[in-house]
C-alpha positions as CSV (number, residue, x, y, z in Angstrom):
1,M,-18.9,128.5,-61.7
2,K,-15.4,127.1,-61.3
3,T,-12.9,127.9,-64.0
4,M,-9.7,126.2,-65.1
5,T,-7.1,127.8,-67.3
6,T,-4.2,126.2,-69.1
7,T,-1.5,127.6,-71.2
8,P,-0.8,125.2,-74.1
9,S,2.7,124.7,-75.3
10,P,3.7,125.5,-78.9
11,T,3.8,121.7,-79.5
12,L,0.3,121.3,-78.2
13,D,-0.9,124.3,-80.3
14,S,0.4,122.6,-83.4
15,A,-1.2,119.3,-82.5
16,R,-4.5,121.1,-81.8
17,R,-4.5,122.6,-85.3
18,K,-3.8,119.2,-86.9
19,G,-6.3,117.3,-84.7
20,F,-3.7,115.1,-83.0
21,I,-4.2,115.8,-79.3
22,P,-3.6,113.3,-76.5
23,L,-6.6,112.5,-74.4
24,E,-4.9,114.0,-71.3
25,H,-4.6,117.4,-73.0
26,L,-8.1,117.6,-74.6
27,N,-10.5,120.4,-73.7
28,V,-13.9,118.7,-73.7
29,V,-17.3,120.5,-73.4
30,V,-20.4,118.5,-72.5
31,L,-23.9,119.9,-73.0
32,T,-26.9,118.3,-71.3
33,N,-30.2,119.2,-69.7
34,Y,-29.3,118.7,-66.0
35,L,-27.0,116.5,-63.9
36,R,-28.0,113.4,-61.9
37,K,-25.7,112.1,-59.2
38,L,-24.8,109.1,-61.4
39,H,-23.6,111.5,-64.1
40,V,-21.5,113.3,-61.5
41,D,-19.6,110.1,-60.5
42,V,-18.8,109.3,-64.1
43,F,-17.8,112.7,-65.2
44,E,-15.6,113.3,-62.2
45,E,-13.7,110.2,-63.4
46,V,-13.6,111.6,-67.0
47,Q,-12.3,114.9,-65.6
48,R,-9.3,113.0,-64.3
49,R,-8.5,111.6,-67.7
50,V,-8.8,114.7,-69.9
51,G,-7.1,118.0,-69.9
52,K,-10.2,120.0,-69.1
53,L,-13.9,119.2,-68.8
54,T,-16.7,121.7,-68.7
55,L,-20.4,120.9,-68.4
56,L,-23.1,123.3,-69.8
57,L,-26.6,122.6,-68.3
58,S,-29.8,123.9,-69.6
59,T,-31.3,124.0,-66.1
60,P,-30.1,123.2,-62.6
61,M,-33.0,120.8,-62.2
62,E,-36.2,120.0,-64.1
63,A,-39.5,120.7,-62.3
64,D,-40.6,117.1,-62.0
65,R,-37.4,115.9,-60.3
66,H,-37.6,115.8,-56.5
67,W,-34.0,116.2,-55.5
68,D,-31.5,119.1,-55.3
69,P,-28.7,119.6,-57.8
70,V,-25.4,117.9,-56.9
71,W,-22.4,118.8,-59.1
72,G,-19.5,117.5,-57.0
73,K,-16.1,118.8,-58.1
74,L,-17.2,119.4,-61.7
75,D,-16.8,122.6,-63.7
76,V,-20.4,123.5,-64.4
77,A,-22.2,126.5,-65.9
78,V,-26.0,126.9,-66.4
79,Q,-26.9,128.3,-69.8
80,K,-29.4,130.9,-70.8
81,N,-32.4,128.8,-71.7
82,W,-36.0,128.7,-72.7
83,T,-38.0,125.7,-71.6
84,V,-41.2,124.6,-73.4
85,V,-43.4,122.0,-71.7
86,R,-45.5,119.9,-73.9
87,K,-47.9,117.1,-73.0
88,W,-46.6,113.8,-74.5
89,R,-49.1,111.0,-75.1
90,H,-48.0,107.4,-75.4
91,S,-50.1,104.6,-77.0
92,A,-49.7,102.5,-73.8
93,G,-52.2,104.9,-72.3
94,F,-50.3,107.5,-70.3
95,A,-49.5,111.2,-70.9
96,E,-46.8,113.2,-69.2
97,D,-45.0,116.5,-69.4
98,N,-42.1,116.6,-71.8
99,F,-39.5,119.4,-71.1
100,I,-38.0,120.8,-74.3
101,H,-34.9,123.0,-73.6
102,L,-33.7,125.7,-76.0
103,P,-30.3,126.8,-74.6
104,Y,-29.9,129.9,-76.9
105,D,-26.4,130.9,-75.8
106,T,-24.9,127.5,-76.8
107,I,-22.7,128.9,-79.6
108,S,-21.5,131.9,-77.6
109,Q,-20.7,129.6,-74.6
110,L,-18.7,127.2,-76.9
111,K,-16.8,130.2,-78.4
112,R,-15.8,131.2,-74.9
113,L,-14.7,127.7,-73.9
114,E,-12.8,126.9,-77.1
115,P,-13.3,123.1,-76.9
116,D,-11.4,120.4,-78.8
117,V,-14.3,118.0,-78.7
118,V,-18.0,118.9,-78.2
119,V,-20.5,116.4,-76.6
120,S,-24.2,116.9,-76.6
121,F,-26.9,114.8,-74.9
122,E,-30.1,114.0,-76.8
123,L,-30.7,114.6,-80.5
124,G,-32.6,117.8,-80.2
125,V,-32.2,121.6,-80.5
126,R,-29.1,121.5,-78.1
127,T,-27.3,119.1,-80.5
128,L,-28.4,121.1,-83.5
129,L,-26.8,124.3,-82.1
130,A,-23.7,122.4,-81.1
131,S,-23.4,120.9,-84.6
132,H,-23.4,124.4,-86.2
133,F,-20.4,125.4,-84.0
134,A,-18.6,122.1,-84.5
135,K,-19.0,122.2,-88.3
136,R,-17.9,125.8,-88.5
137,N,-14.8,125.1,-86.4
138,R,-14.0,121.7,-87.8
139,L,-14.4,120.0,-84.4
140,P,-15.5,116.4,-83.6
141,L,-19.1,116.2,-82.3
142,I,-20.5,113.4,-80.1
143,A,-24.2,112.9,-79.6
144,V,-25.1,110.9,-76.5
145,G,-28.2,108.8,-77.2
146,N,-30.1,107.7,-74.2
147,M,-33.2,106.3,-75.8
148,S,-35.2,103.2,-76.8
149,E,-37.5,102.1,-79.6
150,A,-40.5,101.9,-77.3
151,I,-40.1,105.6,-76.6
152,E,-38.8,106.9,-79.9
153,Q,-41.5,105.3,-82.1
154,E,-43.9,107.6,-80.3
155,R,-42.1,110.8,-81.1
156,G,-43.6,113.4,-83.5
157,W,-42.8,114.2,-87.1
158,G,-40.7,117.2,-86.2
159,R,-38.3,115.4,-84.0
160,R,-37.9,112.6,-86.5
161,Q,-36.9,115.2,-89.2
162,L,-34.5,116.9,-86.9
163,R,-32.7,113.7,-86.2
164,K,-32.4,112.9,-89.9
165,L,-30.8,116.3,-90.3
166,L,-28.3,115.7,-87.5
167,V,-27.1,112.3,-88.6
168,P,-24.4,113.5,-91.1
169,R,-23.3,116.2,-88.7
170,V,-22.3,113.9,-85.8
171,D,-19.0,112.0,-85.7
172,C,-19.9,109.5,-83.0
173,F,-23.2,108.5,-81.5
174,T,-23.3,106.7,-78.2
175,Y,-25.9,104.1,-77.2
176,N,-26.8,102.9,-73.8
177,G,-28.3,99.6,-74.7
178,P,-29.4,97.3,-77.6
179,S,-32.7,99.0,-78.2
180,C,-31.0,102.4,-78.5
181,R,-28.5,100.9,-80.9
182,R,-31.2,99.5,-83.1
183,Y,-33.0,102.8,-83.2
184,L,-29.8,104.7,-84.2
185,E,-29.1,102.1,-86.9
186,S,-32.6,102.6,-88.2
187,L,-31.5,106.3,-88.8
188,G,-28.7,104.9,-91.1
189,I,-25.9,105.3,-88.6
190,Q,-23.0,102.9,-89.4
191,E,-21.0,100.7,-87.0
192,D,-17.9,103.0,-87.2
193,H,-19.9,105.9,-85.8
194,L,-21.4,104.0,-82.8
195,A,-19.9,103.7,-79.3
196,F,-21.3,102.0,-76.2
197,F,-21.7,104.3,-73.2
198,Q,-23.9,102.7,-70.6
199,Y,-25.8,104.1,-67.6
200,F,-24.1,104.1,-64.3
201,F,-26.3,104.1,-61.1
202,D,-26.2,105.9,-57.8
203,R,-24.5,103.6,-55.3
204,E,-25.7,105.6,-52.4
205,K,-29.1,104.2,-53.0
206,V,-27.8,100.6,-52.9
207,F,-28.0,98.3,-49.9
208,Q,-24.5,97.1,-49.3
209,G,-25.0,94.6,-46.4
210,A,-25.7,90.9,-46.3
211,K,-29.2,90.4,-47.8
212,S,-31.8,88.6,-45.7
213,F,-35.2,87.3,-46.7
214,S,-38.5,86.4,-45.0
215,G,-38.4,82.9,-43.4
216,N,-41.3,81.5,-45.5
217,G,-40.9,82.7,-49.1
218,V,-41.8,86.2,-50.4
219,Q,-43.6,88.4,-47.9
220,R,-42.0,91.8,-48.3
221,I,-42.6,93.6,-51.7
222,L,-41.1,97.0,-52.7
223,F,-42.1,99.5,-55.3
224,S,-39.7,102.5,-55.7
225,G,-40.2,105.3,-58.2
226,N,-42.6,108.1,-59.3
227,L,-46.3,107.3,-58.8
228,T,-47.3,108.1,-62.4
229,K,-49.3,106.2,-65.0
230,R,-46.1,105.5,-67.0
231,K,-44.8,103.4,-64.1
232,G,-47.8,101.0,-64.3
233,I,-49.1,101.8,-60.8
234,A,-52.7,100.8,-61.5
235,A,-51.6,97.4,-62.9
236,L,-49.3,96.9,-59.8
237,V,-52.1,97.5,-57.4
238,Q,-54.5,95.2,-59.3
239,A,-52.0,92.4,-59.5
240,V,-50.9,92.4,-55.9
241,T,-54.5,92.8,-54.5
242,Q,-55.8,90.0,-56.7
243,W,-53.1,87.7,-55.6
244,A,-53.6,88.5,-52.0
245,S,-57.4,87.9,-52.4
246,R,-56.8,84.4,-53.9
247,H,-54.3,83.5,-51.2
248,P,-55.8,84.7,-47.8
249,E,-53.4,82.4,-46.0
250,R,-50.3,84.4,-47.1
251,M,-49.5,87.7,-45.5
252,L,-48.0,90.3,-47.8
253,N,-46.3,93.6,-46.9
254,L,-46.2,96.2,-49.7
255,R,-43.9,99.2,-49.2
256,V,-44.2,102.1,-51.7
257,C,-41.3,104.6,-51.9
258,G,-42.4,107.4,-54.1
259,A,-44.9,110.2,-54.7
260,G,-47.1,111.3,-57.5
261,P,-50.7,111.6,-58.8
262,E,-51.2,107.8,-59.0
263,E,-51.1,107.6,-55.2
264,K,-54.9,107.5,-55.5
265,C,-54.6,104.0,-56.8
266,F,-53.7,102.8,-53.3
267,Q,-56.7,104.4,-51.6
268,G,-59.2,101.7,-52.2
269,A,-60.1,98.8,-49.9
270,L,-57.3,96.2,-49.6
271,P,-57.5,92.5,-48.6
272,K,-56.9,92.0,-44.9
273,N,-53.7,90.0,-45.6
274,L,-52.1,92.9,-47.6
275,H,-50.4,95.5,-45.4
276,L,-49.6,98.8,-47.2
277,E,-46.8,101.1,-46.2
278,M,-46.7,104.5,-48.0
279,K,-43.2,106.0,-47.4
280,G,-43.5,108.9,-49.8
281,A,-40.5,110.4,-51.6
282,S,-37.4,108.8,-50.0
283,N,-33.8,109.9,-49.7
284,D,-30.9,107.7,-50.6
285,E,-30.4,106.2,-47.1
286,E,-34.1,105.3,-46.9
287,L,-34.1,103.7,-50.3
288,A,-31.0,101.6,-49.5
289,A,-32.7,100.4,-46.3
290,S,-35.9,99.5,-48.3
291,Y,-33.9,97.5,-50.9
292,G,-32.4,95.7,-47.9
293,W,-35.8,95.1,-46.4
294,A,-37.5,93.8,-49.5
295,D,-37.8,90.2,-50.7
296,I,-38.6,91.3,-54.2
297,C,-38.9,94.7,-56.1
298,L,-41.7,95.4,-58.5
299,F,-41.0,97.5,-61.7
300,P,-44.1,97.4,-63.9
301,S,-43.1,100.3,-66.2
302,L,-45.2,100.8,-69.4
303,A,-42.3,102.6,-71.2
304,D,-38.7,103.5,-70.0
305,E,-35.7,104.3,-72.2
306,W,-33.6,102.7,-69.4
307,G,-35.0,102.1,-65.9
308,L,-32.6,102.6,-63.0
309,V,-34.6,101.0,-60.2
310,P,-34.1,97.4,-61.3
311,I,-30.3,98.0,-61.5
312,E,-30.3,99.5,-58.0
313,A,-32.3,96.5,-56.8
314,F,-29.9,94.0,-58.4
315,A,-26.9,95.8,-56.8
316,S,-28.7,95.5,-53.5
317,G,-29.2,91.7,-54.0
318,C,-33.0,92.1,-54.5
319,P,-34.7,90.1,-57.2
320,V,-37.0,92.0,-59.6
321,V,-40.4,91.5,-61.1
322,G,-39.8,93.7,-64.1
323,S,-41.4,94.9,-67.4
324,R,-39.4,94.4,-70.5
325,A,-40.7,97.8,-71.7
326,A,-37.6,99.1,-69.8
327,Q,-34.4,98.7,-71.8
328,S,-32.4,97.8,-68.6
329,M,-34.6,94.6,-68.4
330,E,-33.6,93.7,-72.0
331,V,-30.0,94.0,-71.0
332,Y,-29.8,92.6,-67.5
333,G,-33.1,90.7,-66.8
334,N,-32.6,86.9,-66.7
335,E,-35.8,85.0,-66.0
336,G,-35.5,82.8,-63.0
337,Q,-31.9,83.9,-62.3
338,N,-32.3,87.5,-61.0
339,G,-36.0,87.9,-61.3
340,W,-39.2,87.3,-63.3
341,F,-40.0,89.3,-66.4
342,Y,-42.9,90.0,-68.8
343,S,-44.0,92.3,-71.6
344,P,-46.8,94.8,-70.9
345,S,-48.5,93.6,-74.1
346,E,-48.7,90.0,-72.7
347,E,-52.2,89.2,-71.4
348,R,-52.0,89.2,-67.5
349,G,-48.2,89.4,-67.9
350,L,-47.6,91.2,-64.6
351,E,-49.9,88.8,-62.7
352,K,-48.2,85.8,-64.1
353,A,-44.7,87.1,-63.3
354,L,-45.8,88.0,-59.8
355,E,-47.3,84.5,-59.4
356,R,-43.9,83.0,-60.4
357,A,-42.1,85.3,-57.9
358,L,-44.4,84.5,-55.0
359,A,-43.8,80.8,-55.5
360,A,-40.1,81.2,-54.8
361,T,-38.7,79.6,-51.7
362,T,-36.4,81.4,-49.2
363,P,-33.3,79.3,-50.3
364,E,-34.1,80.1,-54.0
365,L,-34.3,83.8,-53.1
366,H,-30.8,83.7,-51.4
367,L,-29.3,82.1,-54.5
368,M,-31.0,84.7,-56.8
369,S,-29.7,87.5,-54.6
370,Q,-26.1,86.4,-55.2
371,R,-26.8,86.3,-59.0
372,C,-28.5,89.8,-58.8
373,R,-25.3,91.4,-57.5
374,E,-23.1,89.5,-60.0
375,T,-25.4,90.8,-62.8
376,V,-24.3,94.4,-62.3
377,E,-20.9,94.2,-60.6
378,G,-19.2,95.3,-63.8
379,I,-21.0,98.6,-63.9
380,T,-18.6,101.1,-62.3
381,A,-17.9,104.8,-62.8
382,E,-14.4,103.8,-64.0
383,V,-15.9,101.5,-66.7
384,C,-18.4,104.1,-67.8
385,A,-15.8,106.8,-67.9
386,G,-13.6,104.6,-70.1
387,Q,-16.4,104.1,-72.5
388,F,-17.0,107.8,-72.7
389,C,-13.3,108.4,-73.4
390,D,-13.4,105.7,-76.1
391,A,-16.3,107.7,-77.7
392,I,-14.1,110.8,-77.7
393,E,-11.3,109.0,-79.5
394,K,-13.7,107.5,-82.0
395,S,-15.1,111.0,-82.7
396,I,-11.6,112.3,-83.4
397,E,-10.9,109.4,-85.7
398,N,-14.1,110.2,-87.6
399,G,-13.9,114.0,-87.2
400,P,-13.5,116.7,-89.9
401,R,-9.8,117.2,-89.3
402,S,-9.2,113.4,-89.6
403,R,-11.1,113.3,-92.9
404,A,-9.0,116.3,-94.2
405,R,-5.7,114.5,-93.6
């Protein structure tokens, strides 16, 4: 672990006691489960704006993530932690492992680091422990909320009660989209305690070149992601094979970049005009090339608190057939402009959206490609870091020292 030491001036010591500390002098500690590359890019930018930034991770990487930890130039420490794995079942018909982390050295780590502001991801045990330390030391606490109504309405009684307990202990809640905000408001959180902190995305997965398309409408279809029931793999295979069977005159190429138990869905007999290419788990360079290759990208998720693949596709200039069960589609999906969208509850919704997509002409795809990139051009690490710093300032305004003045 890298360490940074600073010797505060008497003036800064006085300001620290009163709660008036400029952003560039603040000591900020962030607690989260693990780091993705998109978090690294944003927090490296935050690190340049504050006095000191330390990240405490529950684990270097969760067991169901198929990539190595990347921490860049960040000051990172891995906590002492117990992990409980529970099977989580969703009413949409899928079940998956839910990793619950119990970082039991949280308070001792925070004592060691002496933060001015504490930030905790997720409204769980990690945030509860952080809230005890923040309350005892009269420090502002930020809770980072990456969630959506479609996911949270399926959580159990215990988690709901814990979140009710946390609400009065947190000075600023961040939300990553409108569904997350609506959920937080349903907990009774007021406007002056909310701050927008959006997801960034990994630009190394994005195709940066000039986008080209097949000469006769849509022929090349891409799916990128884990091959699990939650990602709607069975519905994807059914929709594509049925369309190909009804249109034997059209040749389709389906490329699948991902791995998982639902790979079995692709093992049945396929129409002769549907060519399947299973690429397996793909690295960043391979994914970027696949976004460049594809005419359209399919994202048939049954439930996603965000959904990064459509954002990567938009940034690559690739229109998306996407499920609005992903919050990113509520925010950025624009029917007929950058893709074709549907609700999983809609009867034959994916099939109808795919039908609309496969009717697009090559000139229409070129125009949509330009709109796709325009859709997400404002999402940068600098913008996201600025939003995070705004949340820090709001937490200080709402914090216990501010209330005592």
